[in-house]
Structures are given as structure tokens and as C-alpha cells.
C-alpha positions as CSV (number, residue, x, y, z in Angstrom):
1,M,-102.3,-11.2,32.1
2,A,-99.1,-9.2,31.6
3,V,-100.1,-6.0,29.9
4,R,-97.8,-3.9,27.8
5,K,-97.6,-0.2,28.0
6,Q,-99.1,-0.2,24.5
7,I,-102.5,-2.1,24.6
8,R,-103.3,-4.1,21.5
9,C,-107.0,-4.0,20.9
10,G,-109.4,-6.1,18.7
11,V,-113.1,-6.5,18.0
12,V,-115.2,-9.5,17.1
13,G,-117.9,-8.3,14.7
14,Y,-117.6,-5.5,12.1
15,G,-121.1,-5.4,10.8
16,G,-122.5,-2.4,9.0
17,A,-125.4,-1.8,11.4
18,F,-124.5,1.3,13.5
19,N,-120.8,0.7,12.5
20,M,-120.1,-0.3,16.1
21,G,-116.9,-2.1,15.3
22,R,-115.4,1.1,13.9
23,A,-116.9,3.1,16.9
24,H,-115.2,0.8,19.4
25,L,-111.8,0.8,17.7
26,S,-112.0,4.6,17.1
27,S,-112.7,5.2,20.8
28,M,-109.9,2.9,21.9
29,A,-107.4,4.5,19.4
30,K,-108.0,8.0,20.7
31,N,-105.6,7.0,23.4
32,P,-102.2,6.8,21.6
33,N,-101.3,3.8,23.8
34,M,-104.3,1.7,22.6
35,V,-103.7,0.3,19.2
36,A,-106.4,-0.9,16.8
37,A,-104.7,-4.2,16.0
38,A,-107.2,-6.8,14.8
39,V,-110.8,-7.4,13.5
40,C,-112.6,-10.7,13.4
41,E,-115.6,-10.8,11.0
42,L,-117.2,-13.5,9.0
43,D,-118.1,-11.2,6.0
44,A,-115.1,-10.7,3.8
45,S,-116.6,-7.5,2.4
46,R,-116.8,-6.1,6.0
47,R,-113.2,-7.2,6.6
48,A,-112.2,-5.1,3.6
49,V,-114.1,-2.1,5.1
50,A,-112.1,-2.6,8.3
51,V,-108.8,-2.3,6.4
52,E,-110.0,0.9,4.7
53,D,-111.0,2.3,8.1
54,F,-107.8,1.2,9.9
55,P,-105.0,0.7,7.3
56,G,-102.7,-2.1,8.3
57,I,-105.1,-3.7,10.8
58,E,-105.0,-7.5,10.9
59,T,-108.2,-9.3,9.9
60,Y,-109.5,-12.8,10.6
61,A,-112.5,-14.9,9.7
62,R,-112.3,-17.1,12.8
63,V,-112.0,-16.0,16.5
64,G,-109.6,-18.8,17.3
65,D,-107.2,-17.7,14.6
66,M,-107.3,-14.1,15.9
67,L,-106.7,-15.2,19.5
68,R,-103.7,-17.4,18.4
69,H,-102.0,-14.8,16.2
70,A,-102.9,-11.2,17.0
71,E,-101.3,-11.0,20.5
72,L,-104.2,-9.0,21.9
73,D,-104.6,-7.5,25.3
74,V,-108.3,-6.8,25.1
75,V,-111.1,-7.5,22.6
76,A,-114.6,-6.0,22.3
77,I,-117.4,-8.4,21.3
78,I,-119.9,-6.7,19.0
79,T,-122.2,-9.5,17.9
80,P,-125.9,-10.5,18.5
81,H,-126.8,-10.7,22.2
82,N,-127.1,-14.5,22.3
83,T,-123.5,-14.9,21.2
84,H,-121.8,-12.7,23.8
85,A,-121.3,-15.3,26.5
86,K,-119.8,-18.0,24.3
87,L,-117.4,-15.7,22.6
88,A,-116.5,-13.9,25.8
89,V,-115.6,-17.3,27.5
90,Q,-113.5,-18.3,24.5
91,C,-111.5,-15.0,24.6
92,L,-111.1,-15.0,28.3
93,D,-109.9,-18.6,28.3
94,A,-107.2,-17.5,25.9
95,G,-106.0,-14.9,28.4
96,V,-107.5,-11.9,26.6
97,G,-109.5,-9.2,28.4
98,V,-113.0,-8.8,27.2
99,V,-115.4,-5.9,26.7
100,S,-118.8,-7.2,25.9
101,E,-121.2,-4.9,24.1
102,K,-124.4,-4.4,26.1
103,P,-126.2,-6.4,27.2
104,M,-123.5,-8.4,28.9
105,A,-125.4,-11.6,28.0
106,I,-129.0,-12.8,28.1
107,T,-129.1,-15.1,31.1
108,S,-127.6,-15.1,34.6
109,K,-126.2,-18.6,33.9
110,E,-124.2,-17.1,31.0
111,V,-123.0,-14.2,33.1
112,K,-121.8,-16.5,35.8
113,A,-119.8,-18.5,33.3
114,M,-118.2,-15.4,32.0
115,M,-117.3,-14.1,35.4
116,A,-115.9,-17.5,36.5
117,M,-113.6,-17.7,33.5
118,A,-112.4,-14.1,34.0
119,K,-111.6,-15.0,37.6
120,R,-109.9,-18.2,36.6
121,R,-107.7,-16.6,34.0
122,K,-107.2,-13.4,36.0
123,V,-108.2,-11.1,33.1
124,M,-110.4,-8.1,32.8
125,L,-114.1,-8.5,32.0
126,S,-116.4,-5.5,31.4
127,T,-119.5,-4.4,29.5
128,F,-119.7,-1.4,27.2
129,H,-122.0,0.7,29.4
130,N,-120.4,3.8,27.9
131,R,-123.6,5.7,28.6
132,R,-122.6,5.8,32.3
133,W,-120.8,8.9,30.8
134,D,-124.0,10.4,29.4
135,G,-124.4,14.0,30.5
136,D,-128.0,13.7,31.7
137,F,-127.2,10.6,33.8
138,M,-124.1,12.3,35.4
139,L,-126.2,15.3,36.3
140,L,-128.9,13.1,37.9
141,R,-126.2,11.1,39.8
142,D,-124.7,14.3,41.2
143,L,-128.1,15.8,42.1
144,I,-129.3,12.7,43.8
145,R,-126.2,11.1,45.3
146,K,-123.8,14.0,46.0
147,E,-126.0,17.0,46.5
148,K,-129.0,15.0,47.8
149,I,-131.1,17.8,46.5
150,I,-134.4,15.9,46.7
151,G,-133.6,13.9,49.8
152,K,-134.1,10.2,49.9
153,V,-135.4,8.8,46.7
154,Y,-138.5,6.6,47.0
155,K,-139.8,6.5,43.4
156,V,-138.1,6.4,40.0
157,E,-140.0,6.4,36.7
158,A,-137.9,6.1,33.5
159,G,-138.0,5.1,29.9
160,F,-139.7,6.3,26.7
161,G,-142.5,5.3,24.3
162,G,-143.7,5.9,20.8
163,Y,-146.0,4.2,18.3
164,G,-144.7,2.2,15.4
165,K,-143.9,-1.2,14.1
166,A,-140.4,-2.5,15.0
167,R,-137.8,-3.2,12.3
168,D,-137.7,-6.9,11.2
169,W,-134.1,-8.0,12.0
170,W,-132.2,-9.9,14.6
171,R,-132.7,-7.3,17.3
172,A,-136.4,-7.9,17.0
173,D,-136.0,-11.7,17.4
174,K,-136.5,-12.5,21.1
175,K,-134.5,-15.7,20.9
176,I,-131.5,-13.7,19.7
177,S,-132.0,-10.4,21.4
178,G,-133.5,-11.6,24.7
179,G,-136.5,-9.3,24.2
180,A,-137.2,-5.7,23.6
181,I,-136.2,-4.7,27.1
182,Y,-132.6,-5.9,26.5
183,D,-131.8,-3.1,24.1
184,W,-132.4,0.4,25.6
185,G,-133.5,-1.3,28.8
186,A,-129.9,-2.3,29.5
187,H,-128.8,1.3,29.5
188,F,-131.7,2.4,31.6
189,T,-131.3,-0.4,34.1
190,D,-127.6,0.4,34.5
191,W,-128.6,4.0,35.2
192,I,-131.3,3.1,37.7
193,L,-129.0,0.8,39.6
194,N,-126.4,3.6,39.9
195,L,-129.0,6.1,41.1
196,V,-130.5,3.8,43.7
197,T,-127.8,1.7,45.3
198,E,-129.7,-0.5,47.7
199,D,-130.0,-4.2,47.1
200,I,-132.9,-5.5,45.0
201,D,-135.8,-7.3,46.8
202,W,-137.8,-8.4,43.7
203,V,-138.6,-7.6,40.1
204,S,-142.1,-7.7,38.4
205,G,-142.5,-7.6,34.6
206,F,-145.2,-6.8,32.1
207,Q,-145.2,-7.2,28.3
208,V,-147.6,-6.7,25.4
209,K,-147.3,-7.8,21.8
210,N,-149.3,-6.1,19.1
211,R,-151.1,-9.1,17.5
212,Q,-151.2,-7.4,14.1
213,W,-147.5,-6.9,13.9
214,R,-146.4,-10.5,13.3
215,D,-143.1,-9.9,11.5
216,Y,-141.0,-10.2,14.6
217,S,-141.1,-11.9,18.0
218,N,-140.0,-9.1,20.4
219,E,-142.6,-7.5,22.6
220,D,-144.0,-4.0,21.6
221,H,-144.4,-2.8,25.2
222,S,-142.1,-3.9,28.0
223,E,-142.0,-2.6,31.5
224,Y,-140.8,-3.7,34.9
225,T,-140.9,-2.6,38.5
226,I,-137.9,-3.1,40.8
227,K,-138.6,-3.1,44.6
228,F,-135.4,-2.2,46.4
229,K,-134.7,-3.1,50.0
230,G,-136.1,-0.2,52.0
231,D,-138.7,2.1,50.6
232,C,-137.7,2.8,46.9
233,V,-139.5,1.5,43.8
234,A,-138.4,2.0,40.2
235,N,-140.4,1.5,37.1
236,L,-139.0,1.3,33.5
237,M,-141.1,1.4,30.4
238,I,-139.8,0.8,26.8
239,S,-142.6,0.9,24.3
240,N,-143.3,1.2,20.6
241,L,-147.0,0.8,21.3
242,A,-147.5,4.0,23.3
243,L,-149.4,6.8,21.5
244,S,-149.0,8.8,24.7
245,S,-145.7,8.6,26.4
246,R,-144.2,10.1,29.6
247,P,-141.0,12.0,30.6
248,K,-137.8,10.1,30.2
249,W,-137.1,10.6,33.9
250,R,-139.4,11.5,36.9
251,I,-137.7,10.9,40.2
252,L,-139.4,11.6,43.6
253,G,-137.6,12.1,46.9
254,D,-138.9,12.9,50.3
255,T,-137.9,16.6,49.9
256,G,-138.2,17.1,46.2
257,S,-138.5,15.9,42.6
258,I,-136.6,15.9,39.3
259,E,-138.4,15.6,36.0
260,H,-137.0,15.7,32.4
261,V,-138.9,18.4,30.6
262,S,-137.3,18.7,27.1
263,G,-134.0,18.3,25.4
264,N,-131.2,18.5,28.0
265,D,-133.3,20.3,30.6
266,F,-134.6,19.0,34.0
267,L,-137.1,20.7,36.3
268,I,-136.1,20.4,40.0
269,K,-138.4,21.1,42.9
270,S,-137.3,20.9,46.5
271,I,-138.2,22.0,50.0
272,V,-135.6,24.3,51.5
273,N,-136.1,25.7,55.0
274,G,-139.8,24.9,54.7
275,R,-140.2,26.7,51.4
276,Q,-140.8,25.1,48.0
277,M,-138.1,26.1,45.6
278,E,-138.1,25.5,41.8
279,T,-135.3,25.6,39.3
280,T,-134.0,24.1,36.1
281,A,-130.7,22.4,35.3
282,S,-129.2,21.3,32.0
283,A,-127.3,18.1,31.4
284,Y,-123.5,18.0,31.4
285,D,-121.6,17.3,28.2
286,S,-121.4,13.6,27.5
287,S,-117.9,12.0,27.4
288,W,-118.4,8.5,26.0
289,D,-114.6,8.0,25.4
290,G,-114.3,8.0,29.2
291,Y,-115.2,4.3,29.1
292,Y,-112.0,3.2,27.2
293,E,-109.9,5.7,29.0
294,N,-110.9,4.0,32.3
295,V,-110.2,0.6,30.7
296,Y,-106.7,1.7,29.7
297,R,-106.0,3.1,33.2
298,H,-107.3,0.0,34.8
299,L,-105.2,-2.3,32.7
300,Q,-102.2,-0.2,33.7
301,G,-103.0,-0.6,37.3
302,R,-103.8,3.1,37.7
303,A,-107.5,3.0,38.3
304,K,-110.4,0.9,39.5
305,L,-112.6,-0.5,36.7
306,V,-115.8,1.6,36.6
307,I,-118.0,-0.9,34.8
308,T,-117.2,-4.1,36.7
309,P,-118.6,-7.5,35.8
310,E,-120.6,-7.5,39.1
311,S,-122.4,-4.2,38.1
312,A,-123.1,-5.4,34.6
313,A,-124.4,-8.7,36.0
314,R,-127.0,-6.9,38.2
315,V,-128.4,-5.4,35.0
316,I,-128.9,-8.9,33.4
317,G,-130.4,-10.2,36.6
318,V,-133.1,-7.5,36.5
319,L,-133.8,-8.0,32.8
320,E,-134.0,-11.8,33.1
321,A,-136.2,-11.5,36.2
322,A,-138.5,-9.0,34.3
323,N,-138.9,-11.5,31.4
324,L,-139.6,-14.4,33.8
325,S,-142.1,-12.4,35.8
326,A,-143.9,-11.3,32.6
327,L,-144.3,-14.9,31.5
328,S,-145.7,-15.9,34.9
329,K,-149.4,-15.7,35.9
330,G,-150.1,-12.1,37.0
331,G,-146.5,-10.9,36.7
332,A,-145.5,-12.6,40.0
333,P,-142.4,-11.0,41.6
334,V,-139.1,-12.7,40.9
335,K,-135.9,-12.4,42.9
336,P,-133.1,-11.6,40.5
337,A,-129.9,-13.8,40.4
338,F,-127.8,-10.8,41.5
339,K,-129.1,-8.6,44.3
């Protein structure tokens, strides 16, 4: 794809929930060389909102019409999870680069189709893992991978829990969303896979549905365990059935530990010259606009893509394997499609 100095950007989906269409276009347009050019949205009232938000923007009701007429370089797909793959393949086939909202898709089969089309048309494919620029993750990454302050990591515990019925909407419908673990679990999985970089051996999953909460089909408690090649194990818990939760992060290494204590603060313990040392560290400032700045620089041939399709695919491989394992007898380990 021949990319102009000025990148023309579009979004598919401009729904009112979270206003993610506006968020994507606003983040893109913070770079003066990225232009909010087009919106595709079925709801005419939301198309009108898009014009109010971005005066002069082109609006379309059909993806095909937008691809034929808007002359886009990149499009962000902001629609229910089970539509990401089909829309991405359609856009890629038209020679338009794609940013899929997280999760990239629901199944590894869908992901492979997306990656194959991107390769065939020689266009960019990425997933909106903008939380790779979260301040707490960047702090953990530096402490663990650069400073090696706790030595070799052998155990990661991550996630959060609370107690309360889920909202009854498409995100709570397992057929559409993929399951509860595909929401915040996509962010956490991306983080975990960038803190522990070894290949994955297997994934084991476990899920619980509150039998009294029948308004939706998603699970109320989801967790998985990843066994990496070597000695490291990671466990993620996402629960709205947990009256007692646990720290967002607890990471153990062979010479120390890191634990989230409150707010932006982490407690760090380590062995230095045979002595146990203890300190606290605060998260960096987050810089979510760094995602689209990297996309722009990549499209200009000035930077490697940070969120590659291969890295996003690993996330889906884990989530899919966790679902498959949870449905099997005894949570049997499953090898993910992407190691």
C-alpha cells in the first residue's frame, strides 16, 4: 500500500457505548498528519453525532461504500467482538490497513484468516492494545525485563474481582463477546505475554456461572493458568463473583517479588548482597496516544510496529485455549494455536 505523508483514517462503528469511535479518531488526529476522514455506522443518529464531533467528516452506512470512496490508508474496527474478523478481512482485501479493537478476534481460525489477508495484500494489521502504554505495565516491564530487580520470574498472579451481576448487553453474550475473559482478559494477557517472553507450553482454564444470574450467558468467574516453557506459571482471574479479591499484580522471582498495594503503588522486595531490601515504586504516567503515534511512524517506514499481528494472535490463542480447557473435563491443559 502506497502511503501518503498525510494518513487518511476511518472507523467502522460509532456507537454510543464508551464513545470509542470518537476516542480512536481523536487519538489519531492528535498527529497533524493523521486525518479523521470517514466513519461507517449503521445508525443514522450516530452518523450525525460523528459529523458534530468531526465537522466535514465523510459518513457511510455500508463498509463497502466507505472502502470504495473514502480513499483510506487505515481503518479502526470498533464493533462487537464476533464481527472483527469478517470486517478486517474485507478492509484488508481492499488494500486498507486495519486496527482491530481488542480482542483481535475470537478464534485462532479467524486470526489466521486476518493475518493471511494482510500478508497477501501487503497492508498493516494491528490490534488496539493501547494499554501496552499503561504506566503500571511499563513500570513492571522495566523492573522485570530491564532492571531484573526480582531475578528470574517463576510466578505471575494477575487480575481483579468484585461481586455483582453483569450488565445485560452484547458484551455479556458469550456468542458475541467470546466470554467474560475476552474483555479485560485481553489486556491482561497482552501484559503477561510481554512480561514473560518464553513460549507457551499449555493453558488450563476454569469458569463459574452464577446460576441465579440468568440474564446473560457470560461466565461470572473466569481464570486460566499459563505454563510457559521453563519454570514460569501465570494465573489470571477475572471475576464478578468474588467477595474477596486479590492484588491486581503479584509477581515472584527467584530473588524478589513485586506486589500491587494500592492506587499506583507497588511494593518491591529483593535480595541484594544477601540482605532483604524493601521499597515502593509508583507507576509511570500512561501515554495511550503512543499507540497511534507508533502506527503513523510505522506507516511512514520510520519505526517497527509495536503491536504486531503475531503478538495479538498469541493473546487470542491463550483466551481460546482457556475457553476450550474450561469446557473440558477437569480443565485439561490445551496447547494454544500460537506459542
